[in-house]
C-alpha positions in Angstrom: 18.6 -39.5 -36.1 19.1 -36.0 -34.5 22.4 -34.3 -33.9 24.0 -31.4 -32.0 25.0 -28.3 -33.9 27.9 -26.1 -32.7 29.0 -22.7 -33.9 32.7 -22.1 -33.0 34.0 -18.5 -33.4 32.0 -18.0 -36.7 32.7 -14.8 -38.5 31.3 -13.3 -41.7 32.4 -10.3 -43.7 30.9 -8.8 -46.8 33.8 -6.9 -48.3 35.2 -4.6 -45.5 32.1 -4.9 -43.4 32.1 -7.4 -40.6 28.7 -8.8 -40.0 29.4 -11.7 -37.6 32.1 -11.4 -34.9 33.2 -14.7 -33.5 29.8 -16.2 -32.7 30.0 -19.4 -30.5 27.2 -21.5 -29.0 25.8 -25.0 -29.4 22.4 -26.5 -30.0 21.7 -29.9 -28.4 19.2 -31.9 -30.3 15.4 -32.2 -29.8 14.7 -28.7 -28.4 13.0 -25.5 -29.6 15.3 -22.6 -29.5 14.3 -18.9 -29.9 16.9 -16.8 -31.7 16.3 -13.2 -30.8 17.9 -10.0 -32.0 17.0 -6.8 -33.8 17.0 -6.6 -37.6 20.7 -6.4 -38.6 21.8 -8.4 -35.5 23.2 -11.1 -37.7 20.5 -13.8 -37.1 19.7 -14.3 -40.7 23.3 -14.4 -41.8 24.2 -17.0 -39.2 21.2 -19.1 -40.2 22.1 -18.8 -43.9 25.6 -20.2 -43.0 23.9 -23.1 -41.1 21.6 -23.8 -44.1 24.3 -23.6 -46.7 23.3 -20.3 -48.4 26.4 -18.5 -47.2 29.9 -19.6 -46.3 31.6 -18.3 -43.1 34.7 -16.1 -43.4 36.2 -17.8 -40.4 35.4 -20.2 -37.6 33.8 -23.6 -37.7 30.4 -25.2 -38.0 30.2 -28.6 -36.4 27.6 -31.4 -36.5 28.1 -33.9 -33.7 31.6 -32.6 -33.2 32.6 -33.0 -36.8 33.3 -29.9 -38.9 31.2 -29.4 -42.0 31.6 -27.0 -44.9 28.5 -26.8 -47.0 28.9 -25.6 -50.6 25.2 -24.8 -50.9 21.7 -25.5 -49.5 21.6 -28.9 -51.2 24.5 -30.0 -49.0 22.8 -28.7 -45.9 19.5 -30.5 -46.8 21.4 -33.7 -47.4 22.7 -33.3 -43.8 19.2 -32.8 -42.5 19.0 -29.0 -42.2 16.1 -27.1 -43.8 15.2 -23.4 -43.6 11.8 -21.8 -43.9 12.6 -18.3 -45.2 10.9 -15.1 -44.1 10.8 -14.0 -47.8 9.3 -16.8 -49.8 11.5 -18.9 -52.1 8.7 -20.1 -54.3 8.1 -20.1 -58.0 4.7 -18.6 -58.7 4.4 -20.2 -62.2 4.8 -23.7 -60.8 2.2 -25.8 -58.9 2.3 -26.4 -55.2 3.5 -30.0 -55.9 6.3 -28.8 -58.2 7.4 -26.2 -55.6 7.4 -28.8 -52.8 9.6 -31.2 -54.8 11.7 -28.6 -56.7 15.2 -30.1 -57.0 14.1 -33.2 -55.2 11.7 -34.7 -57.8 10.7 -38.4 -57.5 11.2 -40.5 -60.6 10.0 -43.6 -62.3 13.1 -45.2 -63.6 15.8 -42.8 -64.9 13.7 -40.5 -67.2 10.1 -40.1 -66.0 8.8 -38.1 -63.1 6.5 -39.9 -60.6 3.8 -37.3 -60.5 1.4 -39.7 -58.7 3.8 -40.3 -55.8 4.7 -36.6 -55.6 1.1 -35.6 -55.6 0.2 -38.0 -52.8 3.2 -36.9 -50.7 2.3 -33.2 -51.3 -1.3 -33.8 -50.2 0.0 -35.4 -47.0 2.3 -32.6 -46.0 -0.4 -30.0 -46.9 -2.8 -31.8 -44.6 -0.1 -31.8 -41.9 0.3 -28.0 -42.1 -3.4 -27.4 -42.4 -3.5 -26.0 -46.0 -6.6 -26.9 -48.0 -5.2 -26.6 -51.5 -5.0 -28.9 -54.5 -1.4 -30.0 -55.1 -1.9 -28.9 -58.8 -2.8 -25.3 -57.9 -0.4 -22.7 -59.2 1.4 -21.0 -56.3 0.8 -17.6 -57.9 -2.9 -18.0 -57.2 -2.4 -18.5 -53.5 -2.7 -15.6 -51.0 0.3 -14.7 -48.8 -0.7 -16.8 -45.8 -1.2 -19.9 -48.0 2.3 -19.4 -49.6 3.7 -19.4 -46.0 2.2 -22.8 -45.4 3.6 -24.1 -48.7 7.1 -23.0 -47.5 6.5 -25.0 -44.3 5.2 -28.0 -46.2 8.3 -27.9 -48.4 10.6 -28.1 -45.4 8.6 -31.0 -43.9 8.9 -33.0 -47.1 12.7 -32.8 -46.8 12.5 -34.8 -43.5 14.7 -32.2 -41.8 16.4 -33.1 -38.5 17.0 -29.4 -37.8 14.4 -26.9 -39.0 15.0 -23.1 -39.1 11.8 -21.1 -39.0 12.2 -17.4 -39.8 9.0 -15.5 -38.9 6.7 -18.4 -39.8 3.5 -16.9 -38.4 3.9 -13.5 -39.9 0.9 -14.0 -42.2 -1.0 -16.8 -40.5 -4.4 -16.6 -38.8 -4.7 -17.5 -35.1 -6.1 -20.9 -36.1 -3.3 -21.6 -38.6 -0.8 -20.5 -36.0 -2.2 -22.9 -33.4 -1.9 -25.8 -36.0 1.7 -24.7 -36.6 2.5 -24.8 -32.9 0.9 -28.3 -32.6 3.0 -29.4 -35.6 6.2 -28.1 -33.9 5.3 -30.1 -30.8 5.0 -33.2 -32.8 8.3 -32.6 -34.6 10.1 -31.9 -31.2 8.7 -35.2 -29.9 10.4 -36.9 -32.9 13.7 -35.4 -31.9 13.7 -32.6 -34.5 15.6 -29.5 -33.4 13.8 -26.2 -34.2 15.3 -22.7 -34.4 12.5 -20.3 -34.1 13.1 -16.7 -35.2 10.3 -14.3 -34.4 9.7 -10.8 -33.2 6.4 -11.8 -31.6 7.7 -12.3 -28.1 4.4 -13.8 -26.9 4.9 -16.7 -29.3 8.6 -17.0 -28.4 7.6 -17.2 -24.7 5.0 -19.9 -25.5 6.8 -22.3 -27.9 10.5 -22.2 -27.1 12.5 -24.1 -24.4 15.6 -21.8 -24.6 16.5 -18.4 -25.9 19.7 -17.2 -27.6 20.2 -13.5 -28.0 22.3 -11.8 -30.6 23.2 -8.1 -31.0 25.4 -6.3 -33.5 26.7 -9.6 -35.0 27.7 -11.0 -31.6 26.4 -13.7 -29.2 25.0 -11.9 -26.1 23.5 -14.6 -23.9 21.4 -17.7 -23.6 18.7 -18.5 -21.0 15.9 -20.9 -20.3 12.8 -19.2 -21.7 10.9 -19.5 -18.4 13.6 -17.3 -16.7 13.0 -14.2 -18.9 10.0 -11.9 -19.1 9.1 -10.4 -22.5 10.3 -7.0 -21.2 13.7 -8.6 -20.4 13.8 -10.3 -23.8 13.2 -7.0 -25.6 15.8 -5.2 -23.4 18.5 -7.9 -24.2 17.8 -7.6 -27.9 18.2 -3.8 -28.1 20.7 -3.3 -25.3 18.6 -0.9 -23.4 15.4 -0.7 -21.5 12.4 -0.6 -23.8 9.7 2.0 -22.9 6.1 1.5 -23.9 6.0 0.1 -27.4 3.2 2.4 -28.6 4.0 6.2 -28.6 1.3 8.6 -27.3 -1.5 9.0 -29.7 -3.1 12.4 -30.4 -6.8 12.8 -30.0 -8.9 11.9 -33.0 -9.5 15.1 -35.0 -13.1 16.3 -34.9 -15.1 18.4 -37.4 -12.7 18.1 -40.3 -13.8 17.2 -43.9 -12.7 13.7 -44.7 -9.6 13.4 -47.0 -10.9 10.0 -48.3 -14.5 9.0 -48.7 -15.6 5.6 -50.0 -19.2 4.4 -50.5 -20.5 1.2 -52.1 -17.1 -0.4 -52.9 -17.3 -3.9 -54.4 -14.4 -6.1 -55.3 -15.8 -9.2 -57.0 -15.1 -12.3 -54.9 -13.5 -10.3 -52.1 -15.5 -7.3 -50.8 -19.1 -6.2 -50.9 -20.7 -2.8 -50.2 -17.8 -1.3 -48.2 -18.0 2.3 -47.0 -15.7 4.3 -44.8 -14.1 7.7 -44.5 -10.9 9.0 -42.9 -10.0 12.6 -42.0 -6.7 14.4 -42.0 -4.8 13.6 -38.9 -6.7 10.3 -38.3 -5.4 6.8 -38.2 -8.0 4.2 -39.3 -7.3 0.5 -38.8 -8.6 -2.5 -40.7 -8.9 -5.8 -38.8 -10.0 -9.3 -39.9 -8.8 -12.8 -40.3 -6.8 -13.8 -43.3 -9.2 -14.0 -46.3 -11.5 -11.3 -44.9 -10.8 -9.2 -48.0 -8.8 -6.3 -46.4 -5.9 -6.3 -48.8 -8.0 -7.1 -51.8 -10.4 -4.2 -50.9 -7.6 -1.6 -51.2 -6.1 -3.3 -54.2 -9.5 -2.8 -55.9 -9.7 0.8 -54.7 -6.3 1.5 -56.3 -6.9 -0.2 -59.6 -4.9 -3.3 -58.9 -7.9 -5.6 -59.4 -11.4 -5.2 -60.9 -13.7 -3.2 -58.6 -16.7 -0.8 -58.7 -17.4 2.0 -56.3 -20.6 4.1 -56.0 -18.7 7.2 -54.6 -15.0 7.9 -54.2 -13.8 11.3 -53.1 -10.3 12.7 -52.2 -10.3 16.1 -50.4 -14.0 16.4 -51.1 -13.7 16.1 -54.9 -15.1 13.0 -56.7 -12.3 11.0 -58.4 -11.9 8.0 -60.5 -8.9 5.7 -60.0 -8.0 3.2 -62.7 -4.4 2.5 -61.7 -1.9 2.9 -58.9 -0.2 5.7 -61.0 -3.5 7.7 -61.1 -3.9 7.1 -57.4 -0.3 8.4 -56.7 -0.9 11.4 -58.9 -3.9 12.2 -56.7 -1.9 11.8 -53.5 -3.2 8.4 -52.6 -0.5 5.7 -52.0 -0.3 2.1 -50.8 2.4 0.0 -49.2 1.9 -3.7 -50.1 2.1 -6.4 -47.4 4.4 -8.3 -49.8 7.5 -6.1 -49.7 9.6 -8.5 -51.7 7.1 -9.2 -54.5 5.2 -5.9 -54.7 6.8 -3.4 -52.3 10.3 -3.2 -53.6 12.4 -4.1 -56.7 14.9 -6.1 -54.6 17.4 -6.5 -57.4 17.6 -2.7 -57.9 19.9 -0.5 -55.8 18.5 1.6 -52.9 18.5 4.8 -54.9 16.3 3.6 -57.7 13.9 2.0 -55.3 13.4 5.2 -53.4 12.8 7.5 -56.4 11.0 5.2 -58.8 7.5 6.5 -57.8 8.6 10.2 -58.1 11.2 10.6 -60.8 9.9 14.0 -62.2 11.8 16.2 -59.6 15.1 14.5 -60.7 14.6 14.9 -64.4 15.5 18.5 -65.4 15.5 17.5 -68.2 17.9 14.6 -67.7 17.9 12.2 -64.7 20.3 13.5 -62.0 21.8 10.6 -60.0 23.5 13.0 -57.6 20.2 14.5 -56.7 18.7 11.0 -56.2 21.7 10.1 -54.0 21.1 13.2 -51.9 17.5 12.2 -51.4 18.6 8.6 -50.5 21.0 9.9 -47.9 18.2 12.0 -46.3 15.8 9.0 -46.4 18.4 6.8 -44.7 18.7 9.4 -41.9 14.9 10.1 -41.6 13.8 6.4 -41.6 16.7 4.9 -39.7 17.7 2.6 -42.5 20.8 0.6 -41.4 23.1 -0.3 -44.3 26.8 -0.9 -44.7 26.6 1.1 -48.0 24.0 3.0 -50.0 25.3 1.4 -53.2 24.0 -2.1 -52.4 20.9 -3.7 -53.8 17.7 -3.7 -51.7 18.0 -7.5 -51.4 21.2 -7.1 -49.3 19.2 -5.2 -46.5 17.8 -7.1 -43.5 14.0 -7.6 -43.5 13.3 -4.7 -41.2 15.5 -2.3 -43.2 13.8 -3.4 -46.4 10.5 -2.5 -44.8 11.9 1.0 -43.8 13.0 1.5 -47.4 9.6 0.4 -48.7 8.0 3.0 -46.4 10.4 5.7 -47.6 9.5 4.8 -51.2 5.8 5.2 -50.8 6.1 8.3 -48.8 8.6 10.0 -51.1 5.9 11.5 -53.4 4.5 13.2 -50.3 1.0 11.7 -50.4 -2.1 12.9 -48.6 -3.6 9.5 -47.9 -1.4 6.6 -46.9 -2.4 2.9 -46.8 0.1 0.7 -44.9 -0.6 -3.1 -45.3 1.1 -5.1 -42.5 3.7 -2.3 -41.9 5.6 -4.2 -39.2 5.5 -7.7 -40.6 8.9 -9.4 -39.8 10.2 -6.3 -38.0 11.9 -6.4 -34.6 10.6 -4.6 -31.5 13.0 -1.6 -31.8 12.1 -1.0 -35.5 8.4 -1.5 -34.6 8.6 1.4 -32.2 10.2 3.5 -35.0 7.4 2.6 -37.4 4.7 3.4 -34.9 6.3 6.8 -34.3 6.3 7.3 -38.0 2.6 6.5 -38.3 1.9 9.1 -35.5 4.1 11.6 -37.3 2.3 11.1 -40.6 -1.1 11.8 -38.8 0.3 14.9 -37.1 1.4 16.2 -40.5 -2.3 16.2 -41.5 -2.3 13.0 -43.6 -5.0 10.4 -43.5 -3.4 7.1 -42.5 -4.9 3.6 -42.9 -3.3 0.6 -41.3 -4.1 -3.0 -42.2 -2.7 -5.4 -39.6 -3.2 -8.9 -38.4 -1.8 -7.9 -35.0 -4.8 -6.7 -33.1 -2.8 -5.0 -30.3 -1.0 -3.1 -33.0 -4.3 -1.6 -34.3 -5.5 -0.9 -30.8 -2.2 0.8 -29.9 -2.0 2.9 -33.0 -5.4 3.8 -34.4 -8.3 6.1 -33.6 -11.0 3.8 -35.1 -10.9 0.2 -36.4 -13.0 -1.3 -39.2 -13.5 -5.0 -38.7 -14.1 -7.2 -41.8 -15.4 -10.8 -42.1 -15.9 -12.7 -45.3 -15.6 -9.6 -47.5 -18.2 -7.6 -45.5 -17.8 -4.8 -43.0 -18.9 -6.1 -39.6 -18.3 -3.0 -37.4 -16.4 0.3 -37.1 -15.2 0.7 -33.5 -13.7 3.6 -31.6 -10.5 2.8 -29.8 -11.1 3.4 -26.1 -10.3 1.8 -22.8 -13.0 -0.9 -23.4 -11.7 -2.1 -26.7 -9.5 -5.2 -26.5 -8.4 -8.1 -28.7 -11.3 -10.3 -27.6 -13.9 -7.8 -28.8 -12.1 -7.5 -32.2 -11.9 -11.3 -32.5 -15.6 -11.7 -31.8 -16.5 -9.3 -34.6 -14.0 -10.9 -36.9 -15.4 -14.4 -36.3 -19.0 -13.4 -36.3 -19.5 -14.4 -32.6 -20.2 -11.0 -31.3 
């Protein structure tokens, strides 16, 4: 049975900082709602209140007109509310089945777990979300896109009547995204209410019935999706007209010696005989479907997984890299696509996150926290990190501001070659523009920039050339010009060109 949710003058404060300011709107059952807003607009905080992860400081949450006060997510789940988090809430050392049923295990009698029944149910929900994985597979062995599907399967197993989806397609292939949209349609037909949070406005336009816009912790407006263009959506989110998303790109530098040269790179099981080069001032993109080997290619190059390379040169000098530390010392740095698991130490404060890769300048001979704090203040200004305090942990930042901190961290040692893996994953349109401008700035400073992205228009809008991979092999290297479009890239990525 579905229900209507109502927020009535909901407020939330963290200490002296007010995050939500009297938010009021209702959600009649059986519709798909898009919840829009920049990072820091209060969307995630409001959804955490709905799902029982946070308690409101004031106001009321009502289900079918009756006020509820959840003491935790278990209470919300019992009421039929489930949330698929943007940052995974999975235990890598447990199996897929154990993650799906964690805290909701089926039992035989009072003492024994019913593994057979849980395994069968897990297989059923995995099939529904389109994930071909054994229920007994350890989650830690899955790639990021597969973990996202496990999160969705976990929510489905809870038989939710209201489902909150926070950036659910951020790591999915086009095919997996289509299956998710078909699943959403089936859930809606059953009367399930879906709250869809995404910065991909084309998806929002396609799958939602109604839009709710928040800005600076306040409700701004609601509208039927069909009544708003994407440009209008973006303008409502940021409170001003949004100019072209991609800043002007300088011409590709010609005649310069490459900063990075790679020939004959092999990463067992992931990449075979890869070769490319990138010059100072150039932005080189890597495209391909999930599983094409793009991330694993650079993890192998930086010593994060076994790899062999016939020739590797930085600045024209042959080098050997056995670890990320050696790479960083040579001026070669990498921003992981998994900012929570590999990009940041989310339980550390902002200052330690920023300086951890480059401590030497702050140790003369003892570590100087004031000098670190000064560097942090500069990074907050330079990267536009929005935070109520610089003393908080990284986990307290919104997703977009975590990404900006991760960018500041990898750039703090002043590298010559920068690899950015999914740099705008889960980032709002305003912050995307900031990151695109940063990418152009890095190139203008004479660095070699490599961008790995699943958003093809992002690569076309930012890069000078794009390497397309498929099944661990290099399919093509394409110049970005007026003729290059998403269809051309997809044909190379799927082998239909």
